[in-house]
C-alpha positions as CSV (number, residue, x, y, z in Angstrom):
1,M,0.0,0.0,0.0
2,D,1.5,3.4,-1.0
3,V,1.0,5.7,2.1
4,A,1.2,8.8,0.1
5,T,-2.0,7.9,-1.9
6,S,-3.9,6.1,1.1
7,R,-6.8,7.6,2.5
8,I,-9.1,7.0,5.5
9,E,-12.5,8.1,6.7
10,V,-13.1,9.0,10.4
11,G,-16.3,10.2,12.1
12,V,-16.1,13.6,14.0
13,R,-16.4,11.9,17.5
14,D,-13.6,9.4,16.7
15,L,-11.4,12.2,15.4
16,K,-12.0,14.3,18.5
17,N,-11.3,11.5,20.7
18,N,-8.1,10.3,19.0
19,L,-6.8,13.5,17.3
20,S,-3.2,12.8,18.0
21,R,-3.5,9.5,16.3
22,Y,-5.0,10.7,13.3
23,L,-2.7,13.9,13.0
24,E,0.3,11.3,13.0
25,R,-1.2,9.4,10.1
26,V,-1.6,12.8,8.3
27,R,2.1,13.5,9.0
28,N,3.0,10.2,7.3
29,G,1.3,11.2,4.3
30,E,-2.2,9.9,4.6
31,D,-5.4,11.9,3.9
32,V,-8.0,11.7,6.5
33,I,-11.6,12.4,5.4
34,V,-13.9,13.6,8.3
35,T,-17.3,12.5,8.2
36,D,-20.5,13.8,9.9
37,H,-23.4,11.2,10.3
38,G,-21.6,9.4,7.3
39,R,-21.3,12.4,4.9
40,P,-17.8,13.7,4.2
41,V,-17.4,17.4,5.4
42,A,-13.6,18.0,5.5
43,R,-10.2,16.7,4.6
44,L,-7.1,16.7,6.5
45,S,-4.1,16.4,4.4
46,P,-0.2,16.9,4.8
47,V,1.0,20.4,4.4
48,D,3.9,20.8,1.9
49,A,5.4,24.3,2.1
50,S,7.0,23.6,-1.1
51,T,3.8,23.3,-3.1
52,S,1.8,26.1,-1.7
53,G,-0.9,27.7,-4.0
54,L,1.4,30.8,-4.4
55,A,4.6,29.0,-5.0
56,A,2.8,26.9,-7.6
57,L,1.5,30.0,-9.4
58,I,5.1,31.6,-9.3
59,E,6.8,28.4,-10.8
60,A,4.0,28.5,-13.7
61,G,4.9,32.1,-14.3
62,L,1.3,33.2,-13.5
63,A,2.3,35.3,-10.5
64,Q,5.3,37.2,-9.2
65,P,6.7,37.1,-5.7
66,P,6.4,40.2,-3.5
67,K,9.1,42.8,-3.8
68,S,9.1,43.3,-0.1
69,D,7.2,42.0,2.9
70,R,6.2,45.4,3.9
71,R,2.8,47.0,3.0
72,A,2.2,50.6,3.2
73,L,-0.2,51.5,6.1
74,P,-3.5,53.4,5.1
75,K,-3.7,57.0,6.0
76,L,-5.1,57.6,9.5
77,I,-8.6,59.1,9.8
78,T,-9.0,61.6,12.5
79,A,-12.5,62.1,13.8
80,T,-14.1,65.5,14.7
81,G,-16.8,64.3,16.9
82,I,-18.3,61.2,18.7
83,V,-17.9,58.2,16.3
84,S,-21.4,56.9,17.0
85,D,-22.7,60.3,15.6
86,L,-20.6,60.1,12.7
87,V,-22.0,56.5,11.8
88,A,-25.6,57.8,12.5
89,E,-25.0,60.6,10.1
90,Q,-23.6,58.5,7.3
91,R,-26.6,56.2,7.6
92,R,-29.0,58.9,6.8
């Protein structure tokens, strides 16, 4: 059995009671499908930083990495009265 492609299903209660055991299986490459009353509702799968969505887009040439990690902060707004009065005025 190839662990990278194996998949198991687990109910919410069993997942809650044995979370550490299922997280260990996910660390080992398995997908865990979480079910609620027998219906699939979520998937736990291993995180691979090298195949993040942004990294994949950058590799495909569809996106560019940011030029810096810093964003410009928006200009601060100064209020000239009570904020609740300003909100009420905007609603009129």
